[in-house]
C-alpha positions as CSV (number, residue, x, y, z in Angstrom):
1,Q,114.9,103.5,99.2
2,V,112.5,102.9,96.3
3,Q,111.4,99.3,95.8
4,L,110.0,97.8,92.6
5,V,107.9,94.7,92.7
6,E,107.1,92.8,89.4
7,S,104.3,90.3,88.9
8,G,102.5,88.5,86.2
9,G,105.1,86.2,84.8
10,G,104.5,82.5,84.2
11,L,104.3,79.8,81.6
12,V,102.4,80.4,78.4
13,Q,102.1,78.6,75.1
14,P,103.4,80.2,71.9
15,G,100.9,82.7,70.6
16,G,99.5,83.4,74.0
17,S,99.5,86.5,76.1
18,L,100.7,87.7,79.5
19,R,100.5,91.0,81.3
20,L,103.3,92.1,83.6
21,S,102.9,94.7,86.3
22,C,105.5,96.6,88.3
23,A,104.7,98.7,91.3
24,A,107.0,101.3,92.8
25,S,106.9,101.9,96.5
26,E,107.4,105.6,95.9
27,V,108.2,108.0,93.2
28,T,110.2,110.8,94.5
29,F,110.3,112.9,91.3
30,S,107.3,113.1,89.1
31,I,109.4,113.3,85.9
32,N,110.8,109.9,85.3
33,T,111.0,107.0,82.9
34,M,109.9,103.4,83.6
35,G,110.9,100.5,81.5
36,W,111.0,96.8,81.0
37,Y,114.2,94.8,80.3
38,R,114.8,91.1,79.9
39,Q,117.6,88.6,80.2
40,A,117.4,85.3,78.5
41,P,119.7,82.4,79.6
42,G,123.2,82.9,78.4
43,K,122.5,86.4,77.0
44,E,122.9,90.0,78.2
45,R,120.1,92.0,79.6
46,E,118.3,94.0,76.8
47,L,115.8,96.8,76.7
48,V,112.3,95.8,75.8
49,A,110.3,99.0,76.2
50,T,110.3,102.3,78.1
51,I,107.7,104.9,78.8
52,T,108.1,108.4,80.2
53,S,106.0,110.0,82.8
54,G,104.4,112.0,79.9
55,G,103.4,108.8,78.1
56,T,106.0,108.6,75.4
57,A,106.8,104.9,74.7
58,N,109.7,103.2,72.9
59,Y,110.1,99.6,71.9
60,V,112.9,97.3,70.7
61,D,112.2,96.2,67.2
62,S,111.6,92.6,68.0
63,V,108.5,93.3,70.1
64,K,106.9,96.2,68.1
65,G,103.3,95.4,67.3
66,R,103.2,92.6,69.9
67,F,104.0,94.3,73.2
68,T,102.4,97.4,74.7
69,I,103.8,99.4,77.6
70,S,101.6,101.6,79.7
71,R,101.6,103.2,83.1
72,D,99.3,104.5,85.8
73,N,101.1,107.5,87.5
74,A,98.6,107.6,90.3
75,K,99.5,104.0,91.2
76,N,103.2,104.3,90.5
77,T,102.7,101.3,88.3
78,V,104.0,100.3,84.8
79,Y,102.5,97.4,82.8
80,L,103.7,95.4,79.8
81,Q,101.0,93.7,77.8
82,M,102.6,90.9,75.8
83,N,100.7,89.3,72.9
84,S,101.6,86.7,70.3
85,L,104.4,85.5,72.5
86,E,107.2,83.5,71.0
87,P,109.7,81.0,72.5
88,E,112.3,83.7,71.9
89,D,110.5,85.9,74.4
90,T,111.5,83.5,77.2
91,A,113.5,85.5,79.8
92,V,113.5,87.0,83.2
93,Y,111.8,90.4,82.8
94,Y,113.0,93.3,85.0
95,C,111.4,96.6,85.7
96,K,113.4,99.8,86.0
97,L,112.6,103.3,87.3
98,H,114.9,106.1,86.2
99,F,115.1,109.6,87.5
100,G,117.0,112.0,85.2
101,P,118.8,115.2,86.3
102,P,119.4,116.4,88.9
103,Y,118.9,113.0,90.6
104,N,120.4,110.6,87.9
105,T,119.3,107.6,89.9
106,E,117.8,104.3,88.8
107,Y,116.2,101.4,90.6
108,W,115.6,97.8,89.5
109,G,113.1,95.1,90.5
110,K,114.1,91.5,91.1
111,G,112.5,90.2,88.0
112,T,109.7,87.9,87.0
113,L,110.2,84.8,84.8
114,V,108.3,84.5,81.5
115,T,108.5,81.1,79.8
116,V,107.0,80.6,76.4
117,S,106.8,76.9,75.6
118,S,104.4,74.3,74.3
């Protein structure tokens, strides 16, 4: 069973920065996608950014230019560098690892809380 462990959340002032990390216990298939999602209080979970094992990244419009997703395949780790944070970025951030065909399996971390407040 693959386990994902997120770290790096915390309290930061508006305009500040945080870097989230997510380490996977194992990656059984080298071709995969890792991503970050977030869920704010009273809202549905939403996609923030994804990155393929080949390095192709995608972002939700609200974080483009502020957040950067990256990964280290040798360490089975994905990162999310968050700059120019806004109160609207406050949420629990979750990491996801997705294996496409033929496995069609996904794993989620337990989340890390990011609070942007003065």
